[in-house]
C-alpha angles and dihedrals in degrees: 000000000000091000090055092049092050091049090050092051091049092050092048091049091050092051092049093048091047091050092051096044096045099034093113097039116133129194117256091231139003115208122192105224099172140007120213111187104308094338119101114206109213136200110216108214125199120187130189115257094251095044119151124188092240094054118120109207139152116262140191127220124204119195109208107217103182091141086231087279105096147350129039136245088248090073084080095052 
C-alpha cells in the first residue's frame, strides 16, 4: 500500500515537473497533411538537436483523438 502511494507521488511529481519544464516547447515543424473543409490537419514534428536528414532513428507517433471537442496536440509536448 505505502509502496503504491510512493510510486503515485513520484509519477505525479514527474508529470508536474515535465509540464513546467516543457510548457513553452514548440514543434520544430508543422506539416499540413490534409485539409478538410477549412480545417488544416497538421503533423507536429520534433527532431533531436543534432538531427541530420540522413539519420536513421527510432520514432514515436501520437494520434491526438480529442474528437475536435477538447484538448490540444500540445498536451503531448
